[in-house]
N, C-alpha and C positions, 0 to 999 in steps of 0.2 A: 563611567569608565567600565571597560569590558570586563570582565571576571578573569583572572590569570589561569590558564591550563594546568593541571596539577599531574604531577608524574611522581610515582611510586620507582624508587632505583633500587633494585635486588640482587646482590652481587655478596659472596661469602669473602672476599677480599677488601676489608676497610680500605686501603689505597686505593683500589677502583671504583669504590662508592662515593668516595671524598672528590675525586677529579669528576666524576660525571655531576655529581652534585654541584660543585663549584661551577662548571659550564653550563649548565642549564637553568641554574640561579640566575647567573649574569647575563642570559637569553629572555631572563622574564616570566622564567615558570615558574610555578609554586611546588617545592620539590619536600619529599621525605624518602627516608633509605629504611631498606629492611635486610639483616645480615643472612636471611636463609628464607628458603620458601614457606616455611610453615610460620614464621615471623610475619612476612608479607600477606600471606592469607588472613590472620588474624587482623592485620591493617586494613585490609582490603575489604574485610566485612566490617569494620567499624565505620569508615571515611570510603565516600565514593572518588575514586581518581580517574581522570580521563585517560592515562596511560601506562601501562603496567611493563617498566623497561627491565627485564629479568635475565640475568646469565642462564646458559643452557645446563651447565655442570658445574654441580655444587653440592658441598658436603652436605648428606642428608638427602632431602627431595631435590629432585631437579629442576629444572625449569618448564620441562614438560609435563611435570607432576603437578607442580603450581598452576599452568595453563589448563590441565584437565579438571583440578579443582575449581576453579573459576569458573569454567563451564558448567561444570555439573551444580554450582550454587548460583546458576543461571546470571553471574555477573556481566556489567554491561561493560566493564574497562575495556580498553583496546591494549593489546598484548604483543610487544615486538621483541623477539629473543635475541640474546647477542652469542655468540659462540665461538669458541677458538678450535674447539674438538669437534664440533657436530658434523658428522658425514651428509652428504647430501640426503640420506635417506631421513635423518633430524630432523634436518627443515623442512623435508617434505609432509611429516609427521605433525609439526607444528604448524604447518599451514593449513592442513588437513582439521586439525582441532581447533581452527579458528584465531591462529596468529595472525596479524595484518603484515607483519614483516620482519626481517632477520636482518642484523650485523654481524659482521665479521670481526673477530679480536686479533690483531689491537685496534681499537677502533679510531677511525678516522673521526678528526671534531666536524669536518663540513659532511660528510656523510651521514654523521648522526643526527645532526640539527637537520637534513634534507629529509630523511627520512621520517623524524618525526613530524615535520611541517608538512608532509606530504598524506600522512596519517589523521592529523588534524584537520588541514584543509578540504578532505573528503568528508570528515563529520558536519564542517561547516557549508560544506554543499550541500546536505541532506537538509539543512535547515530551509535552504528553498523551497524543497520539494514535501517535504513532511513537515507542515507549520507547528512549532510547539517546541517551548520551554519547559513544560512539566517533566516530573522524573518520569512517569511512562515512557512519555516522547524522548527524552534524552537516552533512558534504556533502549528503547526501541533503535533508535540510529544506530548506538554503537553495536548492538548485535545484527544488525542490516551489513553493518562494515565487516564485522568478525566473520561473517559467512557469506558473503559476496565472492572471495576467493576461491569457495569451495564449487566443486562441480555435483554437491549433492542435493537432494530433493528436497525441498524446502515447501511446508504444509503452513499456509497462512491462515490463523481462525481469526472470527471477530465478526459481529453484527453487521448487520446490513448497512451500508454507508459510512464504513468505518473508515475505508480507503485501500483495500486490499490490493487494488491494481497498483496503486501510486506505491505500495511497500515492492512490489513484484519489479516494476521498472527501476524503482532505486537497486535491487538487488542486482538487475543485469546493466545499468550504468555504473555502477562500481565495480563490476567483475573484469575477467580478463576477456569475456566475450562481448565486452559493451560496444566493439566496433562491428559487431555481427548482426543478425536481425532479433528483434524482439517482435512476438506475434502473441495475440491475444485470441483465446477460443472462450467464448461464452457458452459452458455446455447445456445451459438450461435454454439458449435460446434458437440452437439450432435443432430440428427434427431428428430423431434418434435414429432413422432411415439413412441420411445424410451425413450424421456427424463421422462414420466410420471413414466414408470417402476424403471429409474436409479433412481428417486426422492424417490417415494413411494413405491417401490418393486412391485412382483405380485405373483400369487400362479401357481404352476404347473397348466398346459393345460389353462392358461387365455388367450392365443392367439396363434397361431403358432408359434412354437420355443421356446415356455416356457417349457421345458422341465422337470425342477425343480424349486419348489417355491424359492424365491430371495428376502431378505431385501433391502429395498429403503436406501438410503445416511441419512435420515431422522431419520431412525432405526440405521444406523452402528454411525451416529455420535450423539446419545444419549447422554447427560450430556457435549458435546463438543460443536464445532463451525462449523456451514457449510456456506461456501462463495460460493455464487450465483452472478458468474461474467457473464456480459451481460445480465442483469437481463431483459432488455428492449424488449428481444426476444423470450420470453416467448409468448404462444397462451392464447388466451383469457379464454379458459376450464381450462388449467392448473395455470393462475392466480387464478381462484376461487380456486382449489383444494391448492393453496399456502396460501392462504387467509386463508383457514379454518385450515391449519397447524400453521400458526403464531397466530392465534387468539385463537383457541381453544386448541394447543400442541395435535391435533390428526392427525391422516393419515389411510388412508386406501389403502392396496395393490390393484393393479389392480385384478380384478377377485374375489375380497373377501368382505363381508360387514361387515369383523369384524374392530372395530375400536382399534387403538393401541395409546395409549398414549406413546409421546416422550417430551425430554426438551431438545430445542436445541436452542440456540442463533444463530442468521443468521445475518450475514454481504451481504450485496448485493451491486453489483456495475454496474456502467453504464457510457458508455460515451455519449448515446443519451440524447435527450430533452423529460423526462419523461413528463413534463408540458403540451408538444405540443401533447405528444400520448394520452394522458387523453383528452384535449381538442378534438382531432380526434376520440376519443372512440376507440382506438385501444390497451387501456392500463386503469385498471379499478382504477378509481377515490380512492376507499376506499382502495384497495391495495397499491397504490402511497403514501396515508399518513400512513398506517400500516409501510410501509417500511422506509419512511421517519422520524422515530421518533427521531434519531439522525443523522442528515446530516453531511458528510466530504467532504470539496472539496478538492482536490489536485491540487497545482498551478503547470502550466507548467512550464518549465526549462527557458523558456525565463524572466520569472517574477522572478528567483533566480541564475541569471548568477553567483552570487559571489561563487556559490556552485559548479560549473562547475571544477576548480582546484580540488577539495576533489573528484569528480566523476571520474576523469580523472586518478589520481592518483590510486584509488581503482580499475580501469578497467585495467589499465597497468600492476598492480599489478599479476593480473589473466591470464594476458598474458604471464608475465614473467616465465622462466622455466629455470632450469639449470642455466648456468653462464650467460644467455640471461638476463638482467633486464631492461625493455625499460622506456626512460623517453622521454620529449617531450621539443621542444625548444621554448622559450618565444614566438617568433613571432607565432607561432601554437596555442598556448595555448591564444592567442590575438585573432586568428581567431575564434577558437572556441567558446570564449565567445561574439563574436560579431555576429554569427548566431544564428537564431532564433529558431531552431529546431522545426519544426511542428510535429517529431515523438518523442521529448522530451528524455528521458533519455534511451529508449530503441534504438532509434536511435543514440544517443552520442555512446552508446556502441559498437554498430555496426559497426560505423565509425572507432573506434580506434582500434577493432578487425582488420578490412582490412588493415587501417594503419601497424600495427605492422606487419601484416603478407608480406607488399609489401617493407616495407622501407630498404633501405641497409644497414643501421646498427641498433645500440640499442637506437638513438634519432629519435624520429618521427619529421620530419619538415613539412614546410607548403607544400613544394612539394608532400609529403605522404598522405595529406587529400585529401577526396572525392572532383570530378571535381565540384560539384553540391555546395558544401560547399564554395569551393574558389571563385567560379562566384557569388554566392549570398552574399558573404563579399566583393566585390569590388576585388579581387585577378585576373588578366586578364585571360582570358580563354586560353590564349597561353601560362601561365607561365608553365613550364617544368612539366610533370607528372613522376610519379613515374617509375623507370625501372622496367620492368616485370622480378624480379628474386628474389630468396629466400636467405636469411643469413641462411647457414645451422648451426644448432645447434652443439655444440662440440659432441653430443649423437646420432648424426644421426637425421632421421625424416623420419616418413612413407609416400611413394610416394602415397599411397592411402587416409591418412591423409591430405597431399595437395589437391588431386584431390576433395576430398571431401570438403574440404574448400571454396574452388573455386567456387565450383557447391550452395554451400549454399550461398555466398556472390553476385555470380549473379541471384539464384532465389530471396534473399530478396531486392535486386536493382531491380529489376523486377517486384516486388510485385508477386512473384510466377507465372508468365507467361512463360510457358515453350518455345514459341514461340520467345520470346524476350531474353530470355536467352540464348538458343541456339545460338543467333548470336553472342551475346557479347561474348561466349565461343568458338566459330568458329567450333560449332557441329551441327549436322543435329538433327531434332526434336527427331528421334526415337532414335538416341545415347544419346542424354541427357534422353529423359524417360526411356531408360534402365537404366543408372546410378541413377537415381533417387529411381527406384526400387530396384537397387543393392544395396544400402545405407540406404534404408527405409527412405528416406527423403520425408516430408511433409509437407505443410504450418502446423505452430503451431494450428491453430484453426481448422484444417482438421478435418475428419471423424476418429472415433478410431482406435488404432493400429489393423493391419488386413485388413484392407479396403484399395482398391487401389485408390491414390490420382487421381484426375481429376481435372486439373486448366485450361485447353484449350485443343483444338484440332490442330492436323496437318494443316498447312497453306493451305493446297490444300482442308481442311474441313473446313476452318474458314469463309467464305465467305458467 
């Protein structure tokens, strides 16, 4: 049976508390009540509620004071304000501080239940995008809902592979900008000479090759969201232009003096220590503070091991096709939960793809897991390796698909080093390079499509 959603009711009028308690309890919610903001804060620190439903005007601290205190405490509770006296400015302040909605007094029962249901359904919808029921993930999801309505810049921090782009997409999907454009820019994947044009656009003839005017992504994403991944890779000159775009809402195309107004919500991400870069003068301090208005930290997979079974279930469902539905043996799942996952969720998905491809049947066993995972978790290195054979699905399989899959696995295992991957596959450097070009394969963060991927040089040239 699903756990009942919990609601903390905060109002200095006992009659109002009792009425709300009666209505929400009858609807199946688990409720608690507090007569003041101070009491509510103590209760919220002792117990994690899904929603705090609080009056705005109270004796002592106000509902806004409570909202601020919960935000400063990094609380994950969703906050809904009730007000009979609040001006539109008070409502705006509440939403800006992270309230997910508000209700006007006298309360209408149907409106109350609708607003609560909408807030909680958005939380449920996040479960489909951000997999996990661990405390860190539940906290992350509620923080996303609290800040999604804001236009403030968000800085997503976390190790590689933790899902920073998924968080950015969730912020956009649950924001008032959801119907507009969401664009992704990997600042590390675009040549720095082209990145300015990509972000801000250029005029015809602005530089060699500029045969026509081009809108930058700030213009394209107007009224939408722009996700700047690997923000720490921007050079100092571009940092200054980005700062102006964030502060003034203005951009200038390369080769133009015309100022263009834009309305874009920026979500940035990095796995680099920006504070150290600020100290080293390689990242502007003013830009750092402008980006870090709302920081969100993604937990590494090793800090939420209880989510691994859910992730495994999702990833194996993606690998299943036709009559083949992959499962995992309990002892193999225990190995996955014991591993530290330096590559986080991305590494887990890659490991399961490989295991599903190489296992003899439909069930992945310990022997099907990558050797580095088995060794790191205490499985003897001499443990039998999976036989190198495929289980042919009833509908057959394309030989080119198998070849391409093996090449991708070898390249990922060797961090896209052609020389080492060729040795793993028993191919020559030139043969593997030919097949990479044949299948159009390149490291995900490589140069834009159309450019030849360059990962290393032939053995005789590498010294």
